[in-house]
C-alpha positions as CSV (number, residue, x, y, z in Angstrom):
1,M,35.6,10.4,-56.1
2,S,39.0,10.0,-57.6
3,Y,39.9,7.4,-60.3
4,Y,41.3,5.2,-57.6
5,D,38.2,5.6,-55.4
6,L,36.1,4.6,-58.4
7,L,38.3,1.6,-59.2
8,A,38.2,0.4,-55.6
9,W,34.4,0.8,-55.5
10,I,34.0,-1.2,-58.6
11,I,36.3,-4.0,-57.3
12,E,34.1,-4.2,-54.2
13,N,30.7,-3.8,-55.8
14,S,30.7,-4.9,-59.4
15,D,29.6,-8.5,-58.7
16,L,26.7,-7.2,-56.6
17,L,25.7,-4.6,-59.3
18,K,25.7,-7.0,-62.2
19,G,22.2,-8.4,-62.7
20,C,20.5,-5.7,-60.7
21,R,17.1,-4.6,-62.1
22,I,16.2,-0.9,-62.2
23,D,12.8,-0.7,-60.5
24,N,12.6,3.0,-60.2
25,I,14.6,6.3,-60.2
26,F,14.3,9.4,-58.0
27,K,15.9,12.7,-57.9
28,V,17.4,14.0,-54.6
29,E,15.7,17.3,-53.7
30,G,18.1,20.2,-54.0
31,L,20.9,18.2,-55.6
32,E,21.8,17.1,-59.1
33,A,21.8,13.5,-57.8
34,Y,19.7,10.5,-58.7
35,I,18.7,7.5,-56.6
36,F,18.3,4.3,-58.6
37,K,16.0,1.8,-56.7
38,L,17.5,-1.5,-57.7
39,F,16.4,-5.1,-57.1
40,C,19.7,-7.1,-56.7
41,K,19.8,-10.8,-55.9
42,G,16.5,-10.8,-54.0
43,E,17.1,-7.5,-52.1
44,E,16.2,-3.9,-52.8
45,R,19.1,-1.5,-52.8
46,N,19.4,2.3,-53.4
47,L,22.2,3.4,-55.7
48,V,23.2,7.1,-55.6
49,M,24.6,8.5,-58.8
50,E,25.7,12.1,-58.5
51,P,27.5,13.6,-61.5
52,A,30.9,15.2,-60.7
53,R,30.9,13.6,-57.3
54,A,30.2,10.0,-56.6
55,I,28.4,6.6,-57.0
56,Y,27.6,4.4,-54.0
57,F,24.9,2.4,-52.4
58,T,23.1,4.2,-49.6
59,K,21.2,3.1,-46.5
60,Y,19.9,6.7,-45.9
61,E,16.6,8.1,-47.0
62,R,16.6,11.5,-48.7
63,S,13.9,14.0,-49.7
64,K,13.0,13.4,-53.3
65,E,11.5,15.6,-56.1
66,L,9.8,14.8,-59.4
67,T,11.0,16.6,-62.6
68,T,10.2,16.3,-66.3
69,K,13.7,15.0,-67.0
70,L,13.3,12.4,-64.2
71,Q,10.1,11.1,-65.9
72,L,12.0,10.7,-69.2
73,L,14.8,8.8,-67.4
74,R,12.3,6.5,-65.8
75,Q,10.7,5.8,-69.2
76,L,14.1,4.9,-70.7
77,L,15.5,2.7,-67.9
78,R,12.8,1.2,-65.7
79,G,12.7,-2.6,-65.8
80,L,16.2,-2.9,-67.4
81,A,19.0,-5.0,-65.8
82,I,22.6,-3.9,-65.4
83,T,24.8,-6.4,-67.3
84,D,28.3,-4.9,-67.0
85,I,30.2,-2.1,-65.3
86,S,33.5,-0.6,-66.4
87,I,35.7,2.5,-66.2
88,I,36.2,4.3,-69.5
89,E,39.9,4.9,-70.5
90,R,41.2,5.2,-66.9
91,E,39.1,8.3,-66.4
92,R,36.6,9.1,-63.7
93,I,33.9,8.0,-66.1
94,L,31.8,5.0,-65.4
95,R,29.7,3.0,-67.9
96,L,26.9,0.7,-66.9
97,L,25.8,-1.5,-69.7
98,L,22.1,-2.4,-69.7
99,S,20.1,-5.5,-70.9
100,D,18.8,-3.7,-74.0
101,S,22.3,-2.4,-75.0
102,K,21.7,1.1,-73.7
103,S,24.4,2.5,-71.5
104,I,24.4,4.8,-68.4
105,I,27.5,7.0,-68.4
106,L,28.3,8.7,-65.1
107,E,31.0,11.4,-65.3
108,L,32.7,12.1,-62.0
109,L,34.9,14.8,-63.5
110,P,34.3,18.5,-62.7
111,R,31.2,19.6,-64.5
112,G,30.4,16.0,-65.1
113,V,26.9,14.8,-66.2
114,L,24.8,11.7,-66.3
115,I,24.2,10.4,-69.8
116,V,22.1,7.6,-71.3
117,T,23.1,6.4,-74.8
118,D,21.5,3.9,-77.1
119,S,23.3,0.9,-78.7
120,N,24.9,3.2,-81.3
121,N,26.4,5.5,-78.7
122,K,23.8,8.2,-79.4
123,I,22.8,10.4,-76.5
124,I,19.1,9.9,-75.6
125,F,19.3,11.5,-72.1
126,A,21.5,14.1,-70.5
127,S,21.1,15.4,-67.0
128,E,22.4,18.7,-68.4
129,T,22.7,19.8,-72.0
130,R,26.0,21.6,-72.8
131,K,28.0,23.0,-75.6
132,M,31.7,23.2,-74.9
133,K,34.9,23.7,-76.9
134,D,35.7,20.0,-77.0
135,R,32.3,18.5,-77.2
136,T,28.5,18.9,-77.2
137,L,26.2,17.0,-74.9
138,I,22.7,17.1,-76.5
139,P,20.3,14.3,-77.1
140,G,20.4,13.1,-80.7
141,I,24.2,13.3,-81.2
142,N,27.0,10.8,-80.4
143,Y,28.5,10.8,-77.0
144,V,32.1,12.1,-77.0
145,L,34.5,11.8,-74.0
146,P,35.8,15.0,-72.4
147,A,39.3,16.1,-73.4
148,K,42.2,14.7,-71.4
149,V,43.5,16.9,-68.6
150,S,46.5,18.8,-69.8
151,V,49.9,17.7,-68.6
152,V,51.8,20.2,-66.4
153,N,54.1,22.2,-68.7
154,E,57.9,22.5,-68.2
155,K,57.6,26.1,-67.0
156,E,55.3,25.2,-64.1
157,L,57.0,22.0,-63.1
158,D,59.9,23.3,-61.0
159,K,57.5,25.8,-59.3
160,L,55.1,23.0,-58.4
161,I,58.0,20.8,-57.0
162,R,59.1,23.7,-54.8
163,K,55.5,24.1,-53.5
164,K,55.3,20.3,-53.0
165,A,52.2,20.2,-55.2
166,Y,52.8,16.5,-56.0
167,A,49.1,15.8,-56.5
168,R,49.0,18.3,-59.3
169,I,52.2,17.1,-60.9
170,L,51.1,13.4,-60.9
171,N,47.4,14.0,-61.4
172,V,46.4,11.9,-58.4
173,P,44.6,12.6,-55.1
174,Q,46.6,14.2,-52.2
175,E,45.4,11.3,-50.0
176,L,47.1,8.8,-52.3
177,I,50.3,10.9,-52.1
178,N,50.2,10.8,-48.3
179,Y,49.4,7.1,-48.2
180,L,52.2,6.1,-50.6
181,K,54.6,8.6,-48.9
182,I,55.6,10.1,-52.2
183,E,58.3,12.8,-52.2
184,I,59.6,14.6,-55.3
185,N,62.8,16.4,-54.7
186,D,63.5,17.1,-58.3
187,R,62.3,16.2,-61.8
188,S,64.3,12.9,-61.8
189,Y,62.0,11.5,-59.1
190,I,58.8,11.9,-61.2
191,P,59.2,8.6,-63.2
192,K,59.8,6.7,-59.9
193,A,56.7,8.3,-58.4
194,H,54.6,7.1,-61.4
195,E,56.0,3.6,-60.9
196,I,54.9,3.6,-57.3
197,I,51.4,4.7,-58.2
198,D,51.2,2.1,-61.1
199,K,52.3,-0.6,-58.7
200,F,49.6,0.4,-56.2
201,E,47.0,0.2,-58.9
202,S,48.2,-3.2,-60.1
203,E,48.3,-4.6,-56.5
204,L,44.8,-3.2,-55.9
205,L,43.5,-5.0,-59.0
206,A,45.3,-8.2,-58.2
207,T,44.7,-8.5,-54.5
208,K,41.4,-6.6,-54.3
209,K,42.6,-5.6,-50.8
210,I,40.8,-2.5,-49.5
211,E,41.2,-0.8,-46.2
212,P,38.4,1.7,-46.3
213,C,38.0,4.7,-44.1
214,Y,36.7,8.3,-44.0
215,V,37.3,11.6,-42.2
216,P,34.1,13.6,-41.7
217,E,34.1,16.8,-43.8
218,E,37.5,15.9,-45.2
219,G,37.4,12.9,-47.4
220,F,37.4,9.1,-47.8
221,A,39.7,6.5,-49.4
222,P,40.1,2.7,-49.9
223,Y,43.2,2.9,-47.8
224,L,44.1,4.3,-44.4
225,Y,45.6,7.6,-45.4
226,S,45.3,9.5,-42.1
227,D,45.4,8.9,-38.3
228,K,42.0,10.6,-38.1
229,C,40.5,8.1,-40.5
230,I,37.5,6.2,-39.3
231,K,37.6,2.6,-40.4
232,T,34.6,1.0,-42.0
233,K,33.7,-2.6,-43.0
234,T,33.3,-1.7,-46.7
235,F,34.5,1.1,-48.9
236,N,30.9,1.8,-49.9
237,E,30.0,2.4,-46.3
238,A,32.9,4.9,-46.0
239,I,31.5,6.8,-49.0
240,D,27.9,6.6,-47.8
241,E,28.8,7.9,-44.3
242,Y,30.9,10.7,-45.7
243,F,28.3,12.0,-48.1
244,N,25.4,11.5,-45.6
245,A,27.3,13.7,-43.0
246,L,28.2,16.2,-45.7
247,E,24.7,16.5,-47.2
248,K,23.2,16.7,-43.7
249,K,25.5,19.5,-42.9
250,M,24.5,21.3,-46.1
251,Q,20.8,20.9,-45.1
252,E,21.5,22.2,-41.7
253,E,23.3,25.2,-43.1
254,E,20.4,25.8,-45.5
255,V,17.9,25.5,-42.7
256,T,20.0,27.8,-40.5
257,K,20.4,30.3,-43.4
258,K,16.7,30.6,-44.1
259,T,15.7,30.8,-40.4
260,E,18.5,33.3,-39.6
261,E,17.2,35.5,-42.5
262,E,13.8,35.4,-40.9
263,K,15.2,35.9,-37.5
264,S,17.2,38.9,-38.8
265,K,14.0,40.5,-40.2
266,I,12.2,40.0,-36.9
267,E,15.1,41.5,-34.9
268,S,15.1,44.5,-37.3
269,S,11.4,44.9,-36.7
270,L,11.9,44.6,-32.9
271,K,14.6,47.3,-33.0
272,K,12.2,49.6,-34.9
273,L,9.4,48.9,-32.5
274,E,11.7,49.6,-29.5
275,E,12.6,53.0,-31.1
276,D,8.9,53.7,-31.7
277,I,8.0,52.8,-28.1
278,N,10.7,55.0,-26.6
279,K,9.6,57.8,-29.0
280,F,5.9,57.4,-28.0
281,K,6.7,57.3,-24.3
282,A,8.7,60.5,-24.5
283,E,5.9,62.1,-26.5
284,E,3.2,60.9,-24.1
285,E,5.2,62.2,-21.1
286,S,5.7,65.6,-22.8
287,L,2.0,65.9,-23.5
288,R,1.0,64.9,-20.0
289,K,3.6,67.4,-18.6
290,I,2.1,70.2,-20.8
291,A,-1.4,69.3,-19.7
292,N,-0.4,69.5,-16.0
293,Y,1.5,72.7,-16.5
294,I,-1.6,74.3,-18.1
295,L,-3.8,73.3,-15.2
296,I,-1.3,74.6,-12.6
297,N,-0.6,77.8,-14.4
298,S,-4.0,78.5,-16.0
299,V,-4.4,81.9,-14.3
300,K,-1.0,83.2,-15.6
301,L,-1.7,81.8,-19.0
302,E,-5.1,83.5,-19.2
303,E,-3.4,86.8,-18.2
304,D,-0.7,86.4,-20.9
305,I,-3.4,85.8,-23.5
306,N,-5.3,88.9,-22.4
307,K,-2.1,91.0,-22.6
308,Y,-1.5,89.6,-26.1
309,K,-5.0,90.7,-27.1
310,M,-4.2,94.2,-25.7
311,G,-1.0,94.3,-27.6
312,L,1.2,94.2,-24.5
313,L,2.7,90.8,-25.4
314,D,3.7,89.3,-28.7
315,F,3.5,85.5,-29.4
316,K,4.0,83.5,-32.5
317,R,0.9,82.1,-34.1
318,T,0.3,78.8,-35.9
319,V,-1.6,78.6,-39.2
320,N,-4.7,77.6,-37.4
321,G,-4.6,80.6,-35.1
322,N,-3.1,79.0,-32.0
323,L,-0.5,80.8,-29.9
324,I,3.0,79.5,-29.1
325,I,3.7,80.6,-25.5
326,P,7.1,80.3,-24.0
327,S,7.3,78.6,-20.6
328,E,9.7,76.9,-18.1
329,I,9.0,73.5,-19.8
330,G,9.4,74.9,-23.3
331,E,7.0,76.4,-25.9
332,I,3.4,75.5,-25.4
333,E,0.7,75.7,-28.1
334,I,-2.5,77.2,-26.7
335,N,-5.9,77.6,-28.4
336,P,-6.9,81.2,-27.3
337,K,-10.6,80.5,-28.2
338,I,-11.1,77.9,-25.4
339,S,-10.5,77.8,-21.7
340,M,-7.3,76.6,-20.1
341,P,-9.0,73.5,-18.6
342,K,-10.2,72.7,-22.2
343,N,-6.6,73.2,-23.5
344,A,-5.3,70.9,-20.8
345,E,-8.0,68.3,-21.6
346,R,-6.9,68.4,-25.3
347,Y,-3.3,67.5,-24.2
348,F,-4.6,64.8,-21.9
349,N,-6.6,63.3,-24.8
350,L,-3.6,63.4,-27.1
351,S,-1.6,61.7,-24.3
352,K,-4.2,58.9,-24.1
353,E,-4.0,58.4,-27.8
354,I,-0.2,58.0,-27.6
355,K,-0.7,55.5,-24.7
356,Q,-2.9,53.4,-26.9
357,K,-0.1,53.4,-29.6
358,I,2.4,52.4,-26.9
359,K,0.1,49.5,-25.8
360,K,-0.3,48.3,-29.4
361,A,3.4,48.6,-30.1
362,E,4.2,46.6,-26.9
363,E,1.7,43.9,-27.8
364,A,3.4,43.7,-31.3
365,R,6.8,43.5,-29.6
366,E,5.6,40.6,-27.4
367,E,4.3,38.8,-30.5
368,L,7.6,39.3,-32.3
369,L,9.6,38.1,-29.2
370,K,7.4,35.0,-29.1
371,K,7.9,34.4,-32.8
372,L,11.7,34.9,-32.3
373,K,11.7,32.2,-29.7
374,E,9.7,29.9,-31.9
375,I,12.2,30.4,-34.8
376,E,15.1,29.6,-32.6
377,K,13.3,26.4,-31.6
378,T,12.4,25.7,-35.2
379,I,16.1,25.8,-36.2
380,E,16.8,23.0,-33.8
381,D,13.6,21.1,-34.6
382,K,14.3,21.2,-38.3
383,K,17.9,20.1,-37.9
384,A,16.6,17.2,-35.8
385,S,14.0,16.2,-38.4
386,L,16.2,16.4,-41.5
387,S,15.3,13.7,-44.0
388,Y,18.6,11.9,-43.9
389,F,18.2,8.9,-41.6
390,S,18.9,5.2,-41.5
391,R,17.2,2.3,-39.8
392,D,17.6,-1.5,-39.6
393,R,15.2,-3.1,-42.1
394,D,12.9,-5.8,-40.8
395,W,13.5,-9.3,-42.3
396,Y,10.3,-9.2,-44.3
397,E,10.9,-5.8,-46.0
398,K,13.0,-7.4,-48.8
399,F,9.7,-9.0,-49.9
400,R,6.4,-7.5,-50.9
401,W,4.5,-7.1,-47.6
402,T,1.4,-5.6,-45.9
403,Y,-0.8,-6.2,-42.9
404,T,-4.4,-7.4,-42.9
405,R,-7.2,-5.5,-41.2
406,N,-6.6,-7.6,-38.0
407,G,-2.8,-7.2,-38.0
408,Y,-1.6,-10.4,-39.6
409,L,1.7,-10.0,-41.6
410,V,1.4,-10.9,-45.3
411,I,4.5,-11.4,-47.4
412,G,4.9,-12.1,-51.1
413,G,7.7,-12.9,-53.5
414,K,9.0,-10.4,-56.0
415,D,10.5,-13.0,-58.4
416,A,11.0,-16.8,-58.7
417,S,14.0,-16.8,-56.3
418,Q,12.0,-15.0,-53.6
419,N,9.0,-17.3,-54.2
420,E,11.3,-20.3,-53.6
421,S,12.9,-18.7,-50.5
422,L,9.5,-18.0,-49.0
423,V,8.4,-21.6,-49.3
424,K,11.7,-23.1,-48.1
425,K,12.6,-20.7,-45.3
426,Y,9.5,-18.8,-44.1
427,L,6.4,-21.0,-44.6
428,R,5.3,-22.7,-41.3
429,E,2.6,-25.2,-40.6
430,Q,0.2,-22.7,-39.0
431,D,0.6,-20.2,-41.9
432,I,-1.8,-19.8,-44.8
433,F,-0.3,-20.2,-48.3
434,L,-1.9,-18.3,-51.3
435,H,-1.0,-18.3,-55.0
436,A,-3.0,-17.1,-58.0
437,D,-3.9,-20.0,-60.3
438,I,-1.8,-18.4,-63.0
439,Q,1.8,-19.2,-64.0
440,G,4.3,-16.5,-62.8
441,G,2.2,-15.2,-60.0
442,S,3.6,-14.1,-56.6
443,I,3.6,-16.7,-53.8
444,V,1.9,-15.1,-50.7
445,I,2.1,-16.2,-47.1
446,L,-0.2,-15.0,-44.3
447,R,1.9,-15.3,-41.1
448,N,-0.2,-16.8,-38.3
449,D,2.1,-16.3,-35.3
450,S,-0.7,-17.1,-32.7
451,G,-1.7,-20.3,-34.4
452,T,-5.4,-19.5,-33.9
453,E,-8.0,-19.6,-36.5
454,V,-7.7,-16.8,-39.1
455,K,-10.8,-14.9,-40.1
456,E,-12.0,-15.0,-43.7
457,E,-11.7,-11.2,-44.0
458,D,-7.9,-11.5,-43.3
459,I,-7.5,-14.3,-45.9
460,V,-9.3,-12.0,-48.4
461,D,-6.8,-9.2,-47.6
462,A,-3.9,-11.6,-48.3
463,A,-5.6,-12.8,-51.5
464,V,-5.8,-9.3,-52.8
465,L,-1.9,-9.0,-52.5
466,A,-1.6,-12.3,-54.4
467,A,-4.0,-11.1,-57.1
468,C,-2.3,-7.7,-57.5
469,Y,1.0,-9.3,-58.3
470,S,-0.3,-11.9,-60.8
471,K,-1.3,-11.6,-64.4
472,A,-4.9,-12.1,-63.5
């Protein structure tokens, strides 16, 4: 988010955010992002705070993980209310002031962090501890703002003007340059460009007019900066849709990468198996060919061995005493101590052993091919079942709710305003009203849509909800 994105988001959402209670905090799995579960004006909302990137309310669910740092953050912030929200020194740094004078500081600058400070500006939590040239971010020391971005020096200026790098010169997003149609032909136009930008900011603050849109995988803005821009009702929606699509794509790429690595290993194993099978088949065919040759030419081979024994022929010998006899099909190893049928049988047996190897290798190949198909299907299944999804909430989900053992809906208030709303808007004549006989307890209504008599066991189930959220 740019400074102007942040400014527009605050203009749109500050009234909603003020007074919200922090009920819980979660960390998004695989990202340095936190989801703050807030209770705002009778409704639950999920606020994403991701250092160096963005802040926005989300309607999408995400996979969560528990870390030691997250547990500390929960201990520090759960139950506190947000009393004020502001941008620090026109930077991409947001401060949320809390009901006990703590502050949450979200830096959206590159390498930004999420910080919690006490009432004396001392750091008591940092999403990442860092020691840098200009500052140190470690619990126990005072929070210091990052150094200002250096202004473009005179030497660079003309070069950047020639390159039309106006965003770098003016230190604003390129989308804003496009939207305001800023052109810088020479140095003399730079003050005028700053005036145009300042006027845009002043009008944004004065009119609070926002025309939000986003371009998938490209960006978002509180103004229509491109013909490709998809309009949304709110700027928050544009941000949420953009990041949901972006994070889903990242998840898909991660799923694809992991499965492709596994697929590559299987394909490599398949290639090796194919080579082995071809090698075994060639070997088996050769052994069978030798066995058949021995049977067909047994008389001649016997004669050659006898001539060898008489010294009339000379053959090479192996270390185990076998003879290497040349033939039309190549050299054949013959055991002179056994008959030719026995020699042929030995080759047939070796051929059978190789056949068994071929069979096992082919079975292994079939298993790998089956696994390969499963992996290809898994890629699509995992993409389809990614944890980023949205759904329309049922009307009762803003309250505490459950079902009795016989399927009656039971709803309870989370605070005094919800208790009042339940009685005025949702309590009907046929419903059953329950409330613990203790001040401050939750009002509970068992919804009797059928209007028939409700069993005592269902009333007990509803009473359990009332008791759980009382001081009894």
